[in-house]
NUSEVO-753971 format. One record per residue (C-alpha): residue number from 1; x, y, z. Coordinates in nm, 3 decimals. Example, Ala and Ser with C-alpha at 12.3 -4.5 7.8 and 13.67 -1.06 7.14 Angstrom:
BEGIN
[1,[1.230,-0.450,0.780]];
[2,[1.367,-0.106,0.714]];
END
This chain:
BEGIN
[1,[0.000,0.000,0.000]];
[2,[0.154,0.335,-0.095]];
[3,[0.245,0.578,0.180]];
[4,[0.001,0.868,0.219]];
[5,[0.247,1.150,0.272]];
[6,[-0.038,1.395,0.332]];
[7,[-0.104,1.213,0.659]];
[8,[0.257,1.237,0.776]];
[9,[0.310,1.520,1.019]];
[10,[0.554,1.802,0.936]];
[11,[0.850,1.766,0.700]];
[12,[1.163,1.556,0.642]];
[13,[1.529,1.476,0.717]];
[14,[1.726,1.196,0.882]];
[15,[1.870,1.141,1.225]];
[16,[2.221,1.142,1.076]];
[17,[2.174,1.515,1.009]];
[18,[2.329,1.598,1.343]];
[19,[2.655,1.414,1.298]];
[20,[2.945,1.659,1.355]];
[21,[3.061,1.649,0.993]];
[22,[2.709,1.692,0.857]];
[23,[2.645,1.974,1.102]];
[24,[2.943,2.168,0.966]];
[25,[2.827,2.110,0.609]];
[26,[2.476,2.230,0.692]];
[27,[2.605,2.543,0.864]];
[28,[2.822,2.638,0.562]];
[29,[2.528,2.566,0.333]];
[30,[2.302,2.787,0.546]];
[31,[2.544,3.080,0.522]];
[32,[2.595,3.040,0.147]];
[33,[2.219,3.029,0.094]];
[34,[2.164,3.359,0.277]];
[35,[2.441,3.563,0.114]];
[36,[2.278,3.638,-0.225]];
[37,[1.962,3.768,-0.055]];
[38,[2.131,4.002,0.194]];
[39,[2.139,4.324,-0.008]];
[40,[2.084,4.584,0.265]];
[41,[2.353,4.465,0.503]];
[42,[2.641,4.461,0.253]];
[43,[2.706,4.838,0.257]];
[44,[2.715,4.902,0.632]];
[45,[3.012,4.926,0.866]];
[46,[3.052,4.568,0.983]];
[47,[3.103,4.497,1.351]];
[48,[3.152,4.163,1.517]];
[49,[2.969,4.036,1.825]];
[50,[3.235,3.927,2.076]];
[51,[3.133,3.613,2.260]];
[52,[3.149,3.624,2.637]];
[53,[3.165,4.004,2.659]];
[54,[2.917,4.290,2.679]];
[55,[2.590,4.272,2.483]];
[56,[2.630,4.636,2.380]];
[57,[2.772,4.700,2.031]];
[58,[2.938,5.036,1.965]];
[59,[3.037,5.246,1.665]];
[60,[3.253,5.556,1.716]];
[61,[3.175,5.843,1.480]];
[62,[3.430,6.126,1.454]];
[63,[3.304,6.476,1.371]];
[64,[3.485,6.663,1.091]];
[65,[3.767,6.893,1.196]];
[66,[3.717,7.268,1.147]];
[67,[3.880,7.415,0.839]];
[68,[4.232,7.544,0.904]];
[69,[4.190,7.877,0.724]];
[70,[4.430,8.081,0.933]];
[71,[4.783,8.103,0.782]];
[72,[5.064,7.954,0.986]];
[73,[5.303,8.198,1.149]];
[74,[5.671,8.129,1.106]];
[75,[5.810,7.929,1.393]];
[76,[5.483,7.925,1.588]];
[77,[5.293,7.600,1.642]];
[78,[4.915,7.653,1.636]];
[79,[4.681,7.498,1.894]];
[80,[4.553,7.230,1.658]];
[81,[4.206,7.074,1.684]];
[82,[4.041,6.844,1.933]];
[83,[3.884,6.523,1.809]];
[84,[3.514,6.494,1.891]];
[85,[3.376,6.140,1.899]];
[86,[3.011,6.043,1.913]];
[87,[2.956,5.689,2.037]];
[88,[2.654,5.511,1.890]];
[89,[2.543,5.199,2.075]];
[90,[2.289,4.923,2.030]];
[91,[2.208,4.578,2.156]];
[92,[2.177,4.294,1.904]];
[93,[1.861,4.087,1.924]];
[94,[1.835,3.716,1.862]];
[95,[1.612,3.577,1.588]];
[96,[1.538,3.225,1.468]];
[97,[1.294,2.973,1.327]];
[98,[1.263,2.594,1.311]];
[99,[1.087,2.312,1.131]];
[100,[0.974,1.980,1.282]];
[101,[0.982,1.639,1.113]];
[102,[0.861,1.297,1.231]];
[103,[0.998,0.946,1.253]];
[104,[0.747,0.816,0.998]];
[105,[0.864,1.048,0.723]];
[106,[1.222,0.963,0.812]];
[107,[1.137,0.593,0.784]];
[108,[0.922,0.589,0.471]];
[109,[1.081,0.862,0.256]];
[110,[1.290,0.718,-0.026]];
[111,[1.656,0.826,0.009]];
[112,[1.589,1.124,0.241]];
[113,[1.953,1.243,0.242]];
[114,[1.919,1.488,-0.052]];
[115,[1.619,1.640,0.118]];
[116,[1.834,1.753,0.411]];
[117,[2.000,2.025,0.203]];
[118,[1.664,2.127,0.056]];
[119,[1.531,2.154,0.408]];
[120,[1.834,2.358,0.510]];
[121,[1.800,2.579,0.203]];
[122,[1.444,2.657,0.303]];
[123,[1.568,2.763,0.644]];
[124,[1.849,2.966,0.485]];
[125,[1.601,3.152,0.267]];
[126,[1.390,3.224,0.572]];
[127,[1.691,3.352,0.767]];
[128,[1.802,3.577,0.482]];
[129,[1.456,3.723,0.424]];
[130,[1.416,3.787,0.796]];
[131,[1.753,3.963,0.840]];
[132,[1.709,4.156,0.514]];
[133,[1.370,4.287,0.625]];
[134,[1.501,4.381,0.969]];
[135,[1.779,4.590,0.812]];
[136,[1.542,4.748,0.561]];
[137,[1.303,4.852,0.839]];
[138,[1.580,5.032,1.029]];
[139,[1.729,5.207,0.727]];
[140,[1.389,5.319,0.600]];
[141,[1.315,5.486,0.932]];
[142,[1.605,5.729,0.889]];
[143,[1.509,6.097,0.900]];
[144,[1.664,6.223,0.573]];
[145,[1.363,6.178,0.342]];
[146,[1.277,6.308,-0.005]];
[147,[0.940,6.266,-0.180]];
[148,[0.910,6.191,-0.551]];
[149,[0.779,6.469,-0.771]];
[150,[0.762,6.843,-0.715]];
[151,[0.620,7.017,-0.410]];
[152,[0.528,6.697,-0.219]];
[153,[0.584,6.726,0.155]];
[154,[0.423,6.412,0.298]];
[155,[0.385,6.040,0.230]];
[156,[0.006,6.062,0.210]];
[157,[0.025,6.320,-0.071]];
[158,[0.246,6.110,-0.301]];
[159,[0.124,6.054,-0.656]];
[160,[0.446,6.020,-0.862]];
[161,[0.659,5.723,-0.963]];
[162,[1.032,5.724,-0.905]];
[163,[1.228,5.909,-1.176]];
[164,[1.591,5.962,-1.264]];
[165,[1.553,6.322,-1.153]];
[166,[1.460,6.204,-0.804]];
[167,[1.780,6.000,-0.785]];
[168,[1.987,6.295,-0.909]];
[169,[1.836,6.516,-0.639]];
[170,[1.933,6.259,-0.376]];
[171,[2.290,6.250,-0.510]];
[172,[2.301,6.629,-0.492]];
[173,[2.201,6.606,-0.127]];
[174,[2.470,6.349,-0.051]];
[175,[2.735,6.557,-0.222]];
[176,[2.621,6.865,-0.031]];
[177,[2.652,6.667,0.293]];
[178,[3.003,6.555,0.189]];
[179,[2.911,6.188,0.191]];
[180,[3.195,5.977,0.056]];
[181,[3.132,5.725,-0.219]];
[182,[3.152,5.348,-0.183]];
[183,[3.423,5.211,-0.413]];
[184,[3.391,5.516,-0.635]];
[185,[3.010,5.533,-0.662]];
[186,[2.703,5.601,-0.456]];
[187,[2.472,5.303,-0.400]];
[188,[2.097,5.286,-0.450]];
[189,[1.890,5.005,-0.296]];
[190,[1.569,4.977,-0.492]];
[191,[1.262,4.752,-0.480]];
[192,[1.208,4.510,-0.769]];
[193,[0.866,4.665,-0.834]];
[194,[1.011,5.004,-0.928]];
[195,[1.353,4.921,-1.074]];
[196,[1.209,4.907,-1.425]];
[197,[1.079,5.265,-1.384]];
[198,[1.442,5.378,-1.423]];
[199,[1.593,5.115,-1.651]];
[200,[1.443,5.268,-1.966]];
[201,[1.663,5.576,-1.930]];
[202,[1.898,5.595,-2.235]];
[203,[2.202,5.640,-2.009]];
[204,[2.131,5.326,-1.808]];
[205,[2.434,5.094,-1.802]];
[206,[2.392,4.720,-1.774]];
[207,[2.634,4.545,-1.532]];
[208,[2.821,4.364,-1.810]];
[209,[2.936,4.701,-1.950]];
[210,[3.143,4.780,-1.641]];
[211,[3.181,4.451,-1.451]];
[212,[3.531,4.401,-1.592]];
[213,[3.648,4.694,-1.378]];
[214,[3.424,4.649,-1.073]];
[215,[3.319,4.349,-0.867]];
[216,[2.940,4.329,-0.870]];
[217,[2.738,4.350,-0.550]];
[218,[2.467,4.103,-0.454]];
[219,[2.153,4.212,-0.638]];
[220,[2.329,4.464,-0.866]];
[221,[2.129,4.546,-1.178]];
[222,[2.297,4.851,-1.335]];
[223,[2.448,5.196,-1.308]];
[224,[2.326,5.547,-1.385]];
[225,[2.490,5.888,-1.331]];
[226,[2.751,5.760,-1.088]];
[227,[2.502,5.551,-0.887]];
[228,[2.511,5.171,-0.879]];
[229,[2.170,5.012,-0.830]];
[230,[2.101,4.693,-0.635]];
[231,[1.749,4.555,-0.608]];
[232,[1.577,4.361,-0.333]];
[233,[1.220,4.231,-0.311]];
[234,[1.252,4.293,0.064]];
[235,[1.318,4.667,0.027]];
[236,[1.077,4.850,0.254]];
[237,[0.724,4.915,0.129]];
[238,[0.472,5.110,0.333]];
[239,[0.148,4.927,0.254]];
[240,[-0.079,5.079,0.516]];
[241,[-0.234,4.965,0.843]];
[242,[-0.099,4.633,0.970]];
[243,[-0.316,4.328,0.910]];
[244,[-0.483,4.255,1.242]];
[245,[-0.409,4.595,1.397]];
[246,[-0.104,4.812,1.449]];
[247,[-0.011,4.670,1.789]];
[248,[-0.007,4.294,1.719]];
[249,[-0.075,4.277,1.349]];
[250,[0.142,4.171,1.054]];
[251,[0.308,4.365,0.775]];
[252,[0.239,4.063,0.554]];
[253,[0.085,3.716,0.562]];
[254,[0.212,3.404,0.382]];
[255,[-0.031,3.212,0.161]];
[256,[-0.011,2.834,0.216]];
[257,[-0.328,2.723,0.035]];
[258,[-0.571,2.871,-0.216]];
[259,[-0.933,2.758,-0.247]];
[260,[-1.044,2.916,-0.575]];
[261,[-1.397,2.777,-0.552]];
[262,[-1.457,2.923,-0.207]];
[263,[-1.249,3.234,-0.280]];
[264,[-1.037,3.164,0.025]];
[265,[-0.664,3.195,0.095]];
[266,[-0.518,3.014,0.397]];
[267,[-0.220,3.176,0.570]];
[268,[0.067,3.042,0.778]];
[269,[0.048,3.306,1.051]];
[270,[-0.184,3.286,1.351]];
[271,[-0.490,3.509,1.336]];
[272,[-0.671,3.546,1.668]];
[273,[-1.040,3.626,1.700]];
[274,[-0.970,3.980,1.822]];
[275,[-0.759,4.046,1.508]];
[276,[-1.024,3.949,1.254]];
[277,[-1.217,4.277,1.269]];
[278,[-0.898,4.470,1.179]];
[279,[-0.856,4.290,0.845]];
[280,[-1.061,4.424,0.554]];
[281,[-0.888,4.546,0.237]];
[282,[-0.589,4.336,0.126]];
[283,[-0.343,4.336,-0.163]];
[284,[-0.229,4.006,-0.319]];
[285,[-0.023,3.980,-0.639]];
[286,[-0.100,4.343,-0.711]];
[287,[-0.479,4.285,-0.690]];
[288,[-0.697,4.446,-0.426]];
[289,[-0.962,4.238,-0.250]];
[290,[-1.209,4.293,0.029]];
[291,[-1.138,4.024,0.289]];
[292,[-1.321,3.866,0.582]];
[293,[-1.080,3.694,0.821]];
[294,[-1.144,3.369,1.007]];
[295,[-0.924,3.295,1.309]];
[296,[-0.689,2.998,1.318]];
[297,[-0.333,2.876,1.366]];
[298,[-0.083,2.652,1.179]];
[299,[-0.230,2.715,0.836]];
[300,[-0.594,2.703,0.950]];
[301,[-0.656,3.079,0.946]];
[302,[-0.801,3.204,0.620]];
[303,[-0.934,3.508,0.436]];
[304,[-1.254,3.493,0.233]];
[305,[-1.205,3.727,-0.061]];
[306,[-1.450,3.946,-0.250]];
[307,[-1.334,4.054,-0.595]];
[308,[-1.200,3.915,-0.922]];
[309,[-0.864,3.743,-0.968]];
[310,[-0.860,3.468,-0.705]];
[311,[-0.774,3.214,-0.978]];
[312,[-0.439,3.393,-1.033]];
[313,[-0.323,3.344,-0.673]];
[314,[-0.090,3.070,-0.550]];
[315,[0.094,2.955,-0.239]];
[316,[0.412,3.150,-0.317]];
[317,[0.237,3.485,-0.266]];
[318,[0.206,3.730,0.022]];
[319,[-0.096,3.915,0.157]];
[320,[-0.036,4.285,0.225]];
[321,[-0.254,4.560,0.374]];
[322,[-0.473,4.709,0.103]];
[323,[-0.552,5.053,0.241]];
[324,[-0.223,5.192,0.109]];
[325,[-0.005,5.468,0.251]];
[326,[-0.079,5.725,-0.023]];
[327,[-0.423,5.753,-0.184]];
[328,[-0.472,5.380,-0.144]];
[329,[-0.137,5.292,-0.308]];
[330,[0.173,5.135,-0.149]];
[331,[0.469,5.368,-0.096]];
[332,[0.818,5.242,-0.181]];
[333,[1.140,5.329,-0.001]];
[334,[1.445,5.378,-0.225]];
[335,[1.774,5.429,-0.040]];
[336,[2.064,5.626,-0.188]];
[337,[2.374,5.568,0.022]];
[338,[2.719,5.703,0.081]];
[339,[2.995,5.535,0.281]];
[340,[2.958,5.491,0.658]];
[341,[2.589,5.582,0.660]];
[342,[2.502,5.286,0.883]];
[343,[2.647,4.992,1.070]];
[344,[2.544,4.630,1.091]];
[345,[2.652,4.307,1.255]];
[346,[2.824,4.037,1.056]];
[347,[2.653,3.719,0.943]];
[348,[2.916,3.446,0.956]];
[349,[2.991,3.491,1.326]];
[350,[2.634,3.446,1.449]];
[351,[2.422,3.255,1.196]];
[352,[2.389,2.899,1.320]];
[353,[2.224,2.581,1.199]];
[354,[2.078,2.374,1.481]];
[355,[1.975,2.012,1.427]];
[356,[1.798,1.798,1.685]];
[357,[1.762,1.431,1.581]];
[358,[1.479,1.194,1.657]];
[359,[1.482,1.115,2.027]];
[360,[1.718,1.397,2.125]];
[361,[1.448,1.544,2.352]];
[362,[1.486,1.249,2.591]];
[363,[1.180,1.184,2.808]];
[364,[0.996,1.470,2.630]];
[365,[0.997,1.247,2.320]];
[366,[0.982,0.894,2.468]];
[367,[0.901,0.725,2.136]];
[368,[1.165,0.910,1.927]];
[369,[0.892,1.060,1.709]];
[370,[1.014,1.416,1.649]];
[371,[1.323,1.592,1.525]];
[372,[1.392,1.953,1.428]];
[373,[1.618,2.167,1.215]];
[374,[1.655,2.538,1.282]];
[375,[1.845,2.861,1.226]];
[376,[1.939,3.122,1.485]];
[377,[2.127,3.451,1.457]];
[378,[2.198,3.778,1.631]];
[379,[2.131,4.096,1.436]];
[380,[2.165,4.472,1.477]];
[381,[2.152,4.752,1.221]];
[382,[2.199,5.117,1.326]];
[383,[2.195,5.440,1.128]];
[384,[2.526,5.617,1.202]];
[385,[2.513,5.931,0.988]];
[386,[2.161,6.014,0.860]];
[387,[2.307,6.285,0.633]];
[388,[2.492,6.018,0.434]];
[389,[2.170,5.841,0.332]];
[390,[1.862,5.970,0.149]];
[391,[1.533,5.782,0.149]];
[392,[1.323,5.858,-0.158]];
[393,[0.956,5.771,-0.121]];
[394,[0.741,5.713,-0.429]];
[395,[0.455,5.509,-0.568]];
[396,[0.499,5.255,-0.847]];
[397,[0.370,5.210,-1.200]];
[398,[0.264,4.861,-1.090]];
[399,[-0.023,5.017,-0.898]];
[400,[-0.101,5.315,-1.120]];
[401,[-0.206,5.128,-1.433]];
[402,[0.092,5.247,-1.639]];
[403,[0.295,4.925,-1.666]];
END
C-alpha cells in the first residue's frame, strides 16, 4: 500500500543530520544560501559580536575637523584641533525559526539524504529574508527623506513614480553633505517593483558594461549617473495599516493554500479572534480584494475574498494591507547611500544551523517521534550618519495602471 504523505506530520530529514561532519556542512550551506539575498547589510560598517563580553555593540563616529583657514606663522605652532567622537550603541537581538519532522517520514521517505539540504536551504532563505527585512526597516526609518515629484511634503500626498531626476536630487544632497562614495560610486537600494521605472533611461548601463572593472554587488542590476543600483524584493514598502491591527498585526501574511472555488486563501500566521475585525482590504499579487478573516493557527486561518482574480493566486504569494499609505497605493522606499551611513553586525559569526535528531528530547519524546532543524542569529543595524543616506519615497507604475 503506498504511503500517504499527506497524513505524515511536518516535514523531512534523517537522524544522521546531526553528525558533527554533517552539522558543519549544513552550517556552511546555510550561510551560502543567505548571502545572495542580503542586499541591505552589505554596505554598512561591519562589527563583530564578541562572545562572552558585553551585549552592547558600539560604533565611534568622529566629527569633521574645522577648516584650518588661518595662515601659519613662522616658527609658531598653532593649537591644533580636538577630536570629537560620538559613540553610537545598540544591543543585538536574537532571531530564529525551526521546522519539525517525524519518525514516519524519516522511515518511509525514499533516500531522504538529498532532502536535508533542501530543508536547510528553506531555512536559509527564511533567515536571509528575515535579516534583510530587519535591516530594511531600520534604514527606511532614517530621517533624511525626499518625496518623488515636485512640491510633495508628505507620504500621504504622493502621486508620482520614481524618476531619474529624483535620484539625481538625492545624489546632490549626498554631495552637499560631503558623503563619501563606496568604491567610487554612490549606491541605491531599490525595490524590484520600481527598478524598471528607471531602466528605460537611455544612459542606463547594464552590469556587463562595467563589470570588468568592478566586482558586482549582490543584487546589482545597473548603473546610472555615478550611482550603482542593487534591487531587493525585501526593500521597505509602506502598505498601510498592519493586518490585524497596528499593535499585534502583521506587515504581511504568507499564503499556504488557495481555495479558488470558495475564494479563500489560507495563511501560515496565527490570526486570533480579536484580530479578525482589523482585516478588511488586502493586496495580493497586485490585486486588491475585500477580505473577511477567520481565526486559526498553523495554516488554518483564512481570508474569504470578494473581488476578481482569485484564480491567479498561489501559495508563493504574500498578503499585504490594502488601504495603502498614499491615496490607497503602497509607498516604496528607495535608499541612496554614501559610505559609513550605517552599521550592521556580521553574518558568519552568528548565523547557526541547529539540528535535533529523533529522540534527542529524551523523556519529552519517549518514542523518538520528532526531530527539528533550525536557524538562529543575532542581528543589529543602526543608522550612524543620517546625512549620508537619502530615502526617496514614491509610488509605483505597478499600482497606477501604467505598466
